N, C-alpha and C positions, 0 to 999 in steps of 0.2 A: 504494500500500500504506500502511495506517495502522498505526503502531506505538503501542500503548497501554502506559502504565506500569502497575504493579501496582495502584496506587490508582485509575487510570482504568478498569481492568477491573472493580473493585468498583462503580463508578458505572454502567458499561455494564450489568453484570449486573442491577443494580437497575432500570434503565430497560427492559431486555429483559423482566423479569418483569412490569412494569406501566408503561405509558407512556400519556399524558404524566404527568410529575410536575413540581411546582414546586421551586424551590431550597429552600424551607422544608420541604417533604415529604422531600426528599433529606437535608437537614441533620438533621431529627429522626430519621430512620432511622440515619444514620451517627454521630450524637451518642452513641447507645446502643451501637453496635457497635465504633466506632473512636475516639470522642472528638473527631472533627473538628468544628471550628467552622464557622459560616456562611461566614466568609472563606475557609477552606480549601476548602470545597465549591465556592464561587464561582470560586476559582482553577482547580480541576480542570475545571469546566464551561467556562470561557473557553478553556483549553488545548484541550479536546476540540472546541469549536466551531472553533478555528483549524485543527485537524487534519481537520475535516469528518467527525467521528465522530458528532456530534449537531447538532441545530438547535433553535431555540425559536420559538414563536409567541406573540404577545401574548395573554394571557388577560384575563379581566375584572379580576382583581386582581394577577396575577403572570404572569411568563413561564412557558410550558409547554414542558418539554424533552422531545424525542423522539430516539430513536437513528436514525442515518442508515446504519448498517451492520448487516447481519444477524449474528446470533450465529454461525451456521455458517461464514460467510465470515471472520469475525474469528478463530475457532478454527483454521480451516485455515491462515490466514496465520501465526498464532502458532506452530503446529505446524511449518510449513515453515521458519520462522526458527530455531526451536529445533533441528530436525534438521540444518540447514545449519551452524549455529554449533557444535554439540556433536558431531555424528556425521558431519560432512562430507556431509550430505544423504542418508545411507544408512540407510534404515529397518531393514534386516537387521542392521546393526551395533548399532543401539539395542536391538533385540529380543535379540540374542545377549548383549549386556552385561547385560540384565535377567535372562536365563536363568542366565548364569554367576554372577551375584550372588544368585541365588535370590530375586529381588525380585518374582516373580509368584506369586500364589496359585493354587490349583487352579481356582478359579472364573474367574480372569482368563485362565488358559490355555484353559479351555473356551470362554470368550467369543471368544478369538482364533481358535480352530478354527472356530467358527461364522461369524465374519466372513470368514475366508479361504475357507471352503466356499462361502459366498454369493457372494463375489467371483469365485471360479472358475466357478460356474454362470453368472453374468452374462457373464463373459468368453466362455464357450462359446456362449451365446445370441447374443452380439453379433459372433461370428465372429473374436474376438481371442484 
């Protein structure tokens, strides 16, 4: 399991949107959005390489960075970590908390109904 910091999530999101990218391409993007310097971006890239979240290949002029984990896989891991840490791994407890605090919009509730309806249909078709 790969744990990403908030800053590393930003880098991964950028690489998921378009890969490969060079360190300078990433630096130029983040200079405008976060103010990160070249050295800051390089530090994140090195850490992410050590975690096996990304890899690079030698390009003509610069290293080309690629993501090594899929977005869906990373999101699932992060969600499971969050649920375990905050709600003792119980999805129902999280949803109940959101409902009690009126933190869900009508649109989000409708989306949840659709997701649950689809899951129920798939469960029926798979004999579960």
